[in-house]
N, CA, C and O atoms as a printed pandas DataFrame, in Angstrom:
     atom_number atom_name residue_name chain_id  residue_number  x_coord  y_coord  z_coord
0              1         N          MET        A               1   97.178  113.871  107.129
1              2        CA          MET        A               1   98.413  113.207  106.756
2              3         C          MET        A               1   98.886  113.798  105.427
3              4         O          MET        A               1   98.105  113.898  104.480
4              5         N          PRO        A               2  100.168  114.192  105.352
5              6        CA          PRO        A               2  100.669  114.798  104.123
6              7         C          PRO        A               2  100.742  113.795  102.973
7              8         O          PRO        A               2  100.874  112.588  103.174
8              9         N          LYS        A               3  100.652  114.335  101.782
9             10        CA          LYS        A               3  100.707  113.509  100.580
10            11         C          LYS        A               3  102.151  113.044  100.346
11            12         O          LYS        A               3  103.096  113.805  100.551
12            13         N          LEU        A               4  102.306  111.810   99.923
13            14        CA          LEU        A               4  103.624  111.243   99.668
14            15         C          LEU        A               4  104.207  111.844   98.392
15            16         O          LEU        A               4  103.596  111.731   97.330
16            17         N          PRO        A               5  105.382  112.483   98.476
17            18        CA          PRO        A               5  105.965  113.084   97.278
18            19         C          PRO        A               5  106.591  112.034   96.366
19            20         O          PRO        A               5  106.915  110.929   96.803
20            21         N          SER        A               6  106.753  112.389   95.110
21            22        CA          SER        A               6  107.405  111.508   94.142
22            23         C          SER        A               6  108.920  111.677   94.258
23            24         O          SER        A               6  109.419  112.792   94.413
24            25         N          VAL        A               7  109.637  110.569   94.180
25            26        CA          VAL        A               7  111.100  110.629   94.216
26            27         C          VAL        A               7  111.676  109.683   93.173
27            28         O          VAL        A               7  111.023  108.740   92.727
28            29         N          LYS        A               8  112.891  109.957   92.807
29            30        CA          LYS        A               8  113.621  109.093   91.881
30            31         C          LYS        A               8  114.454  108.111   92.699
31            32         O          LYS        A               8  114.669  108.318   93.893
32            33         N          GLY        A               9  114.911  107.066   92.069
33            34        CA          GLY        A               9  115.633  106.006   92.756
34            35         C          GLY        A               9  116.882  106.475   93.480
35            36         O          GLY        A               9  117.113  106.092   94.627
36            37         N          LYS        A              10  117.687  107.299   92.828
37            38        CA          LYS        A              10  118.932  107.782   93.441
38            39         C          LYS        A              10  118.643  108.609   94.695
39            40         O          LYS        A              10  119.371  108.511   95.683
40            41         N          LYS        A              11  117.583  109.422   94.659
41            42        CA          LYS        A              11  117.220  110.244   95.816
42            43         C          LYS        A              11  116.769  109.354   96.974
43            44         O          LYS        A              11  117.109  109.617   98.127
44            45         N          LEU        A              12  116.008  108.308   96.672
45            46        CA          LEU        A              12  115.563  107.382   97.710
46            47         C          LEU        A              12  116.755  106.693   98.359
47            48         O          LEU        A              12  116.770  106.503   99.575
48            49         N          ILE        A              13  117.737  106.323   97.579
49            50        CA          ILE        A              13  118.930  105.682   98.126
50            51         C          ILE        A              13  119.657  106.634   99.067
51            52         O          ILE        A              13  120.101  106.218  100.137
52            53         N          LYS        A              14  119.786  107.904   98.689
53            54        CA          LYS        A              14  120.439  108.885   99.559
54            55         C          LYS        A              14  119.697  109.037  100.885
55            56         O          LYS        A              14  120.322  109.157  101.939
56            57         N          ILE        A              15  118.374  109.031  100.832
57            58        CA          ILE        A              15  117.581  109.145  102.059
58            59         C          ILE        A              15  117.760  107.912  102.927
59            60         O          ILE        A              15  117.898  108.027  104.145
60            61         N          LEU        A              16  117.760  106.734  102.316
61            62        CA          LEU        A              16  117.951  105.502  103.081
62            63         C          LEU        A              16  119.338  105.457  103.719
63            64         O          LEU        A              16  119.496  104.938  104.824
64            65         N          GLU        A              17  120.338  105.997  103.031
65            66        CA          GLU        A              17  121.685  106.033  103.595
66            67         C          GLU        A              17  121.745  106.936  104.827
67            68         O          GLU        A              17  122.553  106.698  105.725
68            69         N          LYS        A              18  120.899  107.971  104.880
69            70        CA          LYS        A              18  120.858  108.860  106.044
70            71         C          LYS        A              18  120.412  108.127  107.309
71            72         O          LYS        A              18  120.789  108.509  108.417
72            73         N          VAL        A              19  119.605  107.072  107.141
73            74        CA          VAL        A              19  119.065  106.368  108.305
74            75         C          VAL        A              19  119.748  105.022  108.542
75            76         O          VAL        A              19  119.206  104.170  109.246
76            77         N          GLY        A              20  120.932  104.824  107.961
77            78        CA          GLY        A              20  121.715  103.655  108.306
78            79         C          GLY        A              20  121.807  102.543  107.280
79            80         O          GLY        A              20  122.459  101.533  107.544
80            81         N          TRP        A              21  121.188  102.686  106.131
81            82        CA          TRP        A              21  121.310  101.674  105.081
82            83         C          TRP        A              21  122.554  101.985  104.276
83            84         O          TRP        A              21  122.925  103.150  104.136
84            85         N          TYR        A              22  123.206  100.960  103.744
85            86        CA          TYR        A              22  124.384  101.163  102.908
86            87         C          TYR        A              22  124.295  100.278  101.673
87            88         O          TYR        A              22  123.650   99.230  101.683
88            89         N          LEU        A              23  124.955  100.723  100.612
89            90        CA          LEU        A              23  124.936   99.989   99.351
90            91         C          LEU        A              23  125.792   98.737   99.493
91            92         O          LEU        A              23  126.985   98.819   99.785
92            93         N          ASP        A              24  125.179   97.591   99.287
93            94        CA          ASP        A              24  125.889   96.317   99.345
94            95         C          ASP        A              24  126.446   95.983   97.968
95            96         O          ASP        A              24  127.637   95.704   97.827
96            97         N          HIS        A              25  125.582   96.011   96.951
97            98        CA          HIS        A              25  126.010   95.775   95.577
98            99         C          HIS        A              25  124.892   96.170   94.624
99           100         O          HIS        A              25  123.772   96.463   95.042
100          101         N          THR        A              26  125.217   96.170   93.342
101          102        CA          THR        A              26  124.207   96.432   92.324
102          103         C          THR        A              26  124.089   95.197   91.439
103          104         O          THR        A              26  125.031   94.424   91.267
104          105         N          GLN        A              27  122.915   95.051   90.900
105          106        CA          GLN        A              27  122.653   93.958   89.972
106          107         C          GLN        A              27  121.820   94.550   88.840
107          108         O          GLN        A              27  120.594   94.626   88.922
108          109         N          GLY        A              28  122.504   94.963   87.799
109          110        CA          GLY        A              28  121.823   95.670   86.723
110          111         C          GLY        A              28  121.399   97.046   87.213
111          112         O          GLY        A              28  122.227   97.819   87.694
112          113         N          SER        A              29  120.122   97.351   87.093
113          114        CA          SER        A              29  119.617   98.645   87.552
114          115         C          SER        A              29  119.050   98.576   88.968
115          116         O          SER        A              29  118.431   99.532   89.433
116          117         N          HIS        A              30  119.254   97.465   89.649
117          118        CA          HIS        A              30  118.749   97.297   91.008
118          119         C          HIS        A              30  119.881   97.458   92.021
119          120         O          HIS        A              30  120.915   96.795   91.937
120          121         N          TYR        A              31  119.660   98.350   92.972
121          122        CA          TYR        A              31  120.637   98.619   94.010
122          123         C          TYR        A              31  120.201   97.862   95.263
123          124         O          TYR        A              31  119.081   98.040   95.741
124          125         N          ILE        A              32  121.076   97.029   95.788
125          126        CA          ILE        A              32  120.757   96.230   96.963
126          127         C          ILE        A              32  121.441   96.889   98.155
127          128         O          ILE        A              32  122.663   97.036   98.189
128          129         N          LEU        A              33  120.628   97.281   99.129
129          130        CA          LEU        A              33  121.138   97.933  100.324
130          131         C          LEU        A              33  120.956   97.010  101.521
131          132         O          LEU        A              33  120.082   96.143  101.524
132          133         N          ARG        A              34  121.777   97.205  102.521
133          134        CA          ARG        A              34  121.675   96.444  103.772
134          135         C          ARG        A              34  121.797   97.416  104.938
135          136         O          ARG        A              34  122.315   98.524  104.798
136          137         N          ASN        A              35  121.305   96.971  106.097
137          138        CA          ASN        A              35  121.516   97.747  107.320
138          139         C          ASN        A              35  122.420   96.951  108.243
139          140         O          ASN        A              35  122.877   95.869  107.874
140          141         N          GLU        A              36  122.688   97.466  109.444
141          142        CA          GLU        A              36  123.634   96.789  110.338
142          143         C          GLU        A              36  123.111   95.448  110.842
143          144         O          GLU        A              36  123.893   94.623  111.315
144          145         N          ASN        A              37  121.813   95.219  110.750
145          146        CA          ASN        A              37  121.245   93.938  111.168
146          147         C          ASN        A              37  121.275   92.901  110.051
147          148         O          ASN        A              37  120.896   91.749  110.260
148          149         N          GLY        A              38  121.723   93.306  108.870
149          150        CA          GLY        A              38  121.812   92.396  107.739
150          151         C          GLY        A              38  120.551   92.329  106.900
151          152         O          GLY        A              38  120.484   91.558  105.942
152          153         N          LYS        A              39  119.542   93.133  107.250
153          154        CA          LYS        A              39  118.307   93.162  106.476
154          155         C          LYS        A              39  118.584   93.739  105.091
155          156         O          LYS        A              39  119.353   94.690  104.955
156          157         N          LYS        A              40  117.961   93.168  104.066
157          158        CA          LYS        A              40  118.220   93.552  102.683
158          159         C          LYS        A              40  117.028   94.310  102.105
159          160         O          LYS        A              40  115.872   94.030  102.423
160          161         N          LEU        A              41  117.342   95.270  101.253
161          162        CA          LEU        A              41  116.340   96.110  100.617
162          163         C          LEU        A              41  116.794   96.366   99.176
163          164         O          LEU        A              41  117.973   96.628   98.940
164          165         N          THR        A              42  115.879   96.292   98.223
165          166        CA          THR        A              42  116.217   96.516   96.819
166          167         C          THR        A              42  115.497   97.754   96.304
167          168         O          THR        A              42  114.295   97.926   96.511
168          169         N          VAL        A              43  116.257   98.613   95.630
169          170        CA          VAL        A              43  115.697   99.826   95.024
170          171         C          VAL        A              43  116.047   99.800   93.543
171          172         O          VAL        A              43  117.216   99.681   93.176
172          173         N          ALA        A              44  115.033   99.913   92.697
173          174        CA          ALA        A              44  115.250   99.943   91.246
174          175         C          ALA        A              44  115.517  101.377   90.806
175          176         O          ALA        A              44  114.743  102.285   91.109
176          177         N          VAL        A              45  116.612  101.570   90.095
177          178        CA          VAL        A              45  116.962  102.881   89.576
178          179         C          VAL        A              45  116.928  102.776   88.055
179          180         O          VAL        A              45  117.880  102.314   87.427
180          181         N          HIS        A              46  115.816  103.212   87.481
181          182        CA          HIS        A              46  115.628  103.124   86.036
182          183         C          HIS        A              46  115.753  104.512   85.433
183          184         O          HIS        A              46  114.758  105.200   85.204
184          185         N          GLY        A              47  116.981  104.906   85.183
185          186        CA          GLY        A              47  117.235  106.202   84.568
186          187         C          GLY        A              47  116.720  107.341   85.420
187          188         O          GLY        A              47  117.037  107.440   86.605
188          189         N          ASN        A              48  115.935  108.188   84.815
189          190        CA          ASN        A              48  115.416  109.375   85.501
190          191         C          ASN        A              48  113.953  109.223   85.896
191          192         O          ASN        A              48  113.298  110.213   86.218
192          193         N          SER        A              49  113.431  108.000   85.877
193          194        CA          SER        A              49  112.011  107.818   86.180
194          195         C          SER        A              49  111.772  107.764   87.689
195          196         O          SER        A              49  112.628  107.340   88.465
196          197         N          GLU        A              50  110.594  108.203   88.064
197          198        CA          GLU        A              50  110.218  108.224   89.479
198          199         C          GLU        A              50  109.717  106.853   89.905
199          200         O          GLU        A              50  109.220  106.072   89.093
200          201         N          ILE        A              51  109.860  106.581   91.188
201          202        CA          ILE        A              51  109.411  105.312   91.746
202          203         C          ILE        A              51  107.892  105.380   91.928
203          204         O          ILE        A              51  107.393  106.356   92.487
204          205         N          PRO        A              52  107.153  104.377   91.473
205          206        CA          PRO        A              52  105.695  104.378   91.670
206          207         C          PRO        A              52  105.337  104.451   93.164
207          208         O          PRO        A              52  106.067  103.938   94.012
208          209         N          LYS        A              53  104.215  105.089   93.466
209          210        CA          LYS        A              53  103.806  105.313   94.864
210          211         C          LYS        A              53  103.708  104.016   95.664
211          212         O          LYS        A              53  104.172  103.962   96.803
212          213         N          GLY        A              54  103.118  102.983   95.092
213          214        CA          GLY        A              54  102.967  101.719   95.808
214          215         C          GLY        A              54  104.307  101.079   96.112
215          216         O          GLY        A              54  104.506  100.528   97.195
216          217         N          THR        A              55  105.227  101.149   95.157
217          218        CA          THR        A              55  106.566  100.608   95.365
218          219         C          THR        A              55  107.298  101.390   96.438
219          220         O          THR        A              55  107.985  100.811   97.279
220          221         N          LEU        A              56  107.151  102.714   96.408
221          222        CA          LEU        A              56  107.778  103.569   97.411
222          223         C          LEU        A              56  107.240  103.252   98.806
223          224         O          LEU        A              56  108.007  103.139   99.763
224          225         N          LEU        A              57  105.920  103.110   98.916
225          226        CA          LEU        A              57  105.328  102.773  100.214
226          227         C          LEU        A              57  105.822  101.417  100.718
227          228         O          LEU        A              57  106.093  101.264  101.909
228          229         N          GLY        A              58  105.941  100.441   99.833
229          230        CA          GLY        A              58  106.443   99.132  100.217
230          231         C          GLY        A              58  107.883   99.194  100.683
231          232         O          GLY        A              58  108.250   98.545  101.663
232          233         N          THR        A              59  108.701   99.968   99.990
233          234        CA          THR        A              59  110.110  100.123  100.368
234          235         C          THR        A              59  110.225  100.807  101.723
235          236         O          THR        A              59  111.020  100.389  102.566
236          237         N          LEU        A              60  109.434  101.858  101.938
237          238        CA          LEU        A              60  109.456  102.548  103.232
238          239         C          LEU        A              60  108.999  101.624  104.345
239          240         O          LEU        A              60  109.557  101.648  105.442
240          241         N          ASN        A              61  107.997  100.816  104.073
241          242        CA          ASN        A              61  107.509   99.858  105.057
242          243         C          ASN        A              61  108.596   98.842  105.400
243          244         O          ASN        A              61  108.807   98.533  106.572
244          245         N          ASP        A              62  109.284   98.321  104.387
245          246        CA          ASP        A              62  110.362   97.359  104.610
246          247         C          ASP        A              62  111.521   97.978  105.392
247          248         O          ASP        A              62  112.191   97.292  106.164
248          249         N          ALA        A              63  111.753   99.275  105.190
249          250        CA          ALA        A              63  112.845   99.976  105.866
250          251         C          ALA        A              63  112.423  100.509  107.230
251          252         O          ALA        A              63  113.228  101.136  107.919
252          253         N          ASP        A              64  111.173  100.270  107.634
253          254        CA          ASP        A              64  110.630  100.762  108.912
254          255         C          ASP        A              64  110.695  102.284  109.029
255          256         O          ASP        A              64  111.085  102.829  110.062
256          257         N          ILE        A              65  110.302  102.955  107.945
257          258        CA          ILE        A              65  110.257  104.414  107.912
258          259         C          ILE        A              65  108.817  104.831  107.656
259          260         O          ILE        A              65  108.189  104.357  106.710
260          261         N          SER        A              66  108.296  105.713  108.494
261          262        CA          SER        A              66  106.929  106.196  108.300
262          263         C          SER        A              66  106.912  107.259  107.195
263          264         O          SER        A              66  107.950  107.806  106.823
264          265         N          LYS        A              67  105.709  107.536  106.681
265          266        CA          LYS        A              67  105.576  108.568  105.649
266          267         C          LYS        A              67  106.035  109.924  106.167
267          268         O          LYS        A              67  106.726  110.664  105.466
268          269         N          ASP        A              68  105.647  110.248  107.402
269          270        CA          ASP        A              68  106.025  111.536  107.977
270          271         C          ASP        A              68  107.535  111.652  108.143
271          272         O          ASP        A              68  108.119  112.696  107.851
272          273         N          GLU        A              69  108.166  110.575  108.614
273          274        CA          GLU        A              69  109.617  110.576  108.773
274          275         C          GLU        A              69  110.306  110.720  107.414
275          276         O          GLU        A              69  111.306  111.427  107.292
276          277         N          PHE        A              70  109.771  110.051  106.402
277          278        CA          PHE        A              70  110.328  110.143  105.056
278          279         C          PHE        A              70  110.258  111.573  104.537
279          280         O          PHE        A              70  111.218  112.067  103.946
280          281         N          ILE        A              71  109.146  112.229  104.750
281          282        CA          ILE        A              71  108.989  113.613  104.285
282          283         C          ILE        A              71  109.972  114.529  104.999
283          284         O          ILE        A              71  110.536  115.430  104.379
284          285         N          LEU        A              72  110.185  114.312  106.295
285          286        CA          LEU        A              72  111.171  115.106  107.032
286          287         C          LEU        A              72  112.583  114.872  106.506
287          288         O          LEU        A              72  113.360  115.815  106.356
288          289         N          LEU        A              73  112.908  113.624  106.229
289          290        CA          LEU        A              73  114.232  113.312  105.690
290          291         C          LEU        A              73  114.425  113.893  104.297
291          292         O          LEU        A              73  115.531  114.297  103.936
292          293         N          LEU        A              74  113.368  113.934  103.528
293          294        CA          LEU        A              74  113.414  114.481  102.177
294          295         C          LEU        A              74  113.691  115.988  102.203
295          296         O          LEU        A              74  114.349  116.515  101.305
296          297         N          LYS        A              75  113.198  116.668  103.215
297          298        CA          LYS        A              75  113.381  118.114  103.322
298          299         C          LYS        A              75  114.779  118.497  103.772
299          300         O          LYS        A              75  115.211  119.626  103.541
300          301         N          ARG        A              76  115.494  117.577  104.410
301          302        CA          ARG        A              76  116.851  117.887  104.887
302          303         C          ARG        A              76  117.843  117.881  103.786
303          304         O          ARG        A              76  119.027  118.123  104.020
């Protein structure tokens, strides 16, 4: 299984938008995204810092995206 790469908040949002999530609103440095089913997802964008691995895995799990699928989307 490939190692999970580090990403910044803005990059994660762009990847999530590729698979159907859209920006609903922002609340401070937190970006709230939704999908067509109304499911909500929050991504913290703190300047230029990378998202911690555990937080990234939790976000991917909530978005129903596997690690392998995420890596493929990251390469596109």
